[in-house]
KOLLUM-15666 format. One record per residue (C-alpha): x, y, z; residue number from 0; residue in three letters. Coordinates in steps of 0.5 Angstrom, whole numbers, plus 500, padded with zeros to 3 digits. Each point is the difference from the previous one (the first is absolute). Layout:
<rs>
  east  north   up    k    r
     X      Y    Z  NUM  ALA
...
</rs>
This chain:
<rs>
  east  north   up    k    r
   103    458  846    0  MET
   497    505  495    1  LEU
   493    504  503    2  SER
   496    501  494    3  ILE
   494    505  502    4  ILE
   494    500  496    5  VAL
   495    505  501    6  PRO
   493    498  497    7  VAL
   493    504  498    8  PHE
   495    497  496    9  ASN
   505    495  496   10  GLU
   496    493  502   11  VAL
   501    498  492   12  ALA
   508    501  500   13  THR
   502    499  507   14  LEU
   501    492  500   15  PRO
   504    500  494   16  GLY
   504    506  503   17  VAL
   502    495  506   18  LEU
   501    494  496   19  ALA
   505    505  495   20  MET
   503    503  507   21  VAL
   501    493  503   22  SER
   504    497  493   23  GLU
   505    506  500   24  ALA
   507    499  503   25  LEU
   498    493  502   26  PRO
   507    499  504   27  ALA
   498    506  505   28  VAL
   495    499  506   29  ASP
   494    505  499   30  LYS
   495    503  504   31  GLU
   494    503  497   32  ILE
   496    505  504   33  ILE
   493    502  496   34  VAL
   497    506  503   35  VAL
   493    500  498   36  ASP
   498    508  500   37  ASP
   492    499  501   38  GLY
   499    497  493   39  SER
   492    499  498   40  THR
   501    495  494   41  ASP
   501    494  504   42  GLY
   507    500  501   43  THR
   499    500  507   44  ARG
   495    494  500   45  GLU
   506    497  496   46  TRP
   505    501  505   47  LEU
   496    498  506   48  ARG
   498    493  496   49  THR
   507    499  498   50  ASN
   503    502  506   51  PHE
   495    498  505   52  PRO
   505    499  506   53  ASP
   505    505  498   54  GLY
   507    499  497   55  PRO
   501    494  496   56  ARG
   507    498  498   57  GLY
   503    494  495   58  GLY
   504    499  494   59  GLY
   496    502  494   60  THR
   494    504  499   61  ILE
   495    499  494   62  SER
   493    501  498   63  VAL
   495    495  499   64  ASP
   494    501  495   65  ALA
   496    503  505   66  HIS
   505    506  501   67  ASN
   502    497  507   68  ASN
   507    499  502   69  LEU
   503    493  501   70  VAL
   506    501  505   71  VAL
   505    494  499   72  ALA
   503    497  507   73  THR
   506    497  496   74  ALA
   507    502  503   75  GLN
   503    504  494   76  PRO
   506    504  500   77  ALA
   497    506  503   78  ALA
   494    501  504   79  SER
   494    505  499   80  ILE
   495    503  505   81  ILE
   494    505  498   82  ILE
   497    504  506   83  ARG
   494    504  498   84  PRO
   498    506  504   85  ALA
   494    504  499   86  TYR
   498    508  501   87  HIS
   493    501  502   88  GLN
   498    505  495   89  GLU
   504    503  493   90  ASN
   506    504  503   91  SER
   504    500  493   92  GLY
   506    497  498   93  LYS
   505    504  504   94  GLY
   496    497  506   95  ALA
   500    493  498   96  ALA
   508    501  498   97  VAL
   501    503  508   98  ARG
   496    493  502   99  THR
   505    496  496  100  GLY
   506    503  502  101  LEU
   499    499  508  102  ALA
   498    493  499  103  ALA
   506    499  496  104  ALA
   506    496  502  105  SER
   504    498  495  106  GLY
   508    502  498  107  ASP
   497    503  494  108  VAL
   493    503  498  109  VAL
   496    501  493  110  VAL
   494    503  499  111  ILE
   495    496  495  112  GLN
   494    503  497  113  ASP
   494    495  499  114  ALA
   498    502  494  115  ASP
   505    495  495  116  LEU
   503    507  497  117  GLU
   506    498  503  118  TYR
   504    493  499  119  ASP
   504    498  506  120  PRO
   505    496  496  121  ALA
   503    507  499  122  ASP
   502    499  508  123  TRP
   506    496  498  124  THR
   505    506  498  125  VAL
   497    504  505  126  MET
   501    495  506  127  TYR
   507    498  497  128  ASP
   503    508  501  129  LEU
   497    500  507  130  ILE
   501    493  503  131  ALA
   506    497  496  132  ARG
   504    505  497  133  ARG
   498    505  506  134  LYS
   502    506  496  135  VAL
   493    503  501  136  ALA
   495    502  506  137  ASP
   494    502  495  138  VAL
   499    497  493  139  VAL
   494    504  496  140  TYR
   497    497  494  141  GLY
   499    504  494  142  SER
   495    498  495  143  ARG
   504    505  495  144  PHE
   506    496  499  145  HIS
   499    495  494  146  GLY
   495    494  503  147  ARG
   493    499  497  148  PRO
   496    506  502  149  HIS
   493    500  497  150  ARG
   498    506  496  151  SER
   495    504  504  152  LEU
   498    507  502  153  TYR
   505    506  497  154  PHE
   498    505  506  155  HIS
   502    494  505  156  HIS
   507    499  497  157  TYR
   501    508  500  158  VAL
   497    501  507  159  ALA
   505    494  502  160  ASN
   506    503  496  161  ARG
   499    507  503  162  PHE
   499    498  507  163  ILE
   506    496  500  164  SER
   504    506  497  165  LEU
   497    504  505  166  THR
   502    495  506  167  PHE
   507    500  497  168  ASN
   501    508  500  169  LEU
   497    500  507  170  LEU
   504    494  503  171  TYR
   506    500  495  172  ASN
   499    493  498  173  GLN
   500    497  493  174  THR
   494    495  501  175  LEU
   495    499  493  176  THR
   494    497  504  177  ASP
   499    502  507  178  ILE
   492    498  500  179  GLU
   502    493  498  180  CYS
   497    495  505  181  CYS
   507    496  500  182  TYR
   504    503  506  183  LYS
   505    495  503  184  MET
   504    502  506  185  PHE
   503    497  506  186  THR
   497    499  507  187  ARG
   505    506  502  188  ALA
   497    504  495  189  VAL
   492    498  502  190  LYS
   502    502  508  191  GLU
   502    507  497  192  ARG
   493    501  497  193  LEU
   495    504  503  194  ARG
   494    500  495  195  LEU
   494    504  502  196  THR
   497    501  493  197  CYS
   493    496  499  198  ASP
   499    500  493  199  ASP
   505    499  494  200  PHE
   504    506  503  201  GLY
   504    495  503  202  CYS
   504    498  494  203  GLU
   503    507  500  204  ILE
   501    500  508  205  GLN
   503    494  500  206  MET
   505    502  495  207  SER
   501    507  503  208  ALA
   502    497  506  209  GLN
   505    495  497  210  ILE
   503    506  496  211  ALA
   501    505  506  212  ARG
   502    494  505  213  ALA
   507    501  496  214  GLY
   506    495  499  215  GLY
   494    494  498  216  LEU
   503    496  494  217  ARG
   494    501  494  218  ILE
   500    496  494  219  TYR
   495    500  494  220  GLU
   498    494  496  221  VAL
   495    499  494  222  GLY
   494    496  501  223  ILE
   494    498  496  224  SER
   493    503  500  225  TYR
   494    497  498  226  TYR
   495    506  501  227  GLY
   493    500  501  228  ARG
   495    505  497  229  THR
   494    503  505  230  TYR
   496    495  497  231  ASP
   504    495  502  232  GLU
   500    503  507  233  GLY
   506    505  500  234  LYS
   499    504  507  235  LYS
   505    506  499  236  ILE
   497    507  497  237  GLY
   502    507  498  238  TRP
   498    502  507  239  ARG
   506    496  503  240  ASP
   505    503  495  241  GLY
   498    507  503  242  ILE
   501    497  507  243  LYS
   507    497  498  244  ALA
   502    507  498  245  LEU
   498    503  506  246  TRP
   503    494  504  247  TYR
   507    501  497  248  LEU
   500    507  502  249  ILE
   497    499  507  250  ARG
   505    494  502  251  PHE
   506    504  497  252  ARG
   499    505  506  253  VAL
   498    495  505  254  SER
   500    492  500  255  PRO
</rs>
């Protein structure tokens, strides 16, 4: 089974579409979707309460109706889908939401999916194949810089991402091109080794640091699509997160 962790903060407009897209990916694979609402105030929590009044919902296919609500079909397909909502009482940060999702995940393979439609779950096919079918990888990173559709946005974001990845590679002896990428897929054994403490976007650095420092893990990277958003469209990460990332690179090199 594939466990998909979806951290959510104020994404009521995009979350339904993301859940439908996630359900369509890897149609032959059983999926567990863990949606962690991190104290949303824009109606996301109310939407989740409406669509999951009794907790988890499962079925064969998931779609979105004209009112932006989920339609869960109960027909018996080749694979099953179950969605489990979880709620933080207040906004604690992406890292805290990911940590909650990891604690609840029970699949043999785990992947993280943002709720903002910037990433396409169709890109999981190659990632999953490397881990579950070919069994040559323990961890697979997505990279937004490997030739797939990539929306051209902010030059300073591009430079910052490249610099952070370069610094990471120098400190941790890796060759990854996009460690800040949301798409990180890994085995349950890797999940059990993670000990995340960062509540904010620093979770990306801490996770990568712990993976690199573990030693012996087979790490791959594949190109993915990226449909980025502008700040007007809801992008949340800012320059302060870039400064923090550089600090975290050094901090987690000394102590995980």
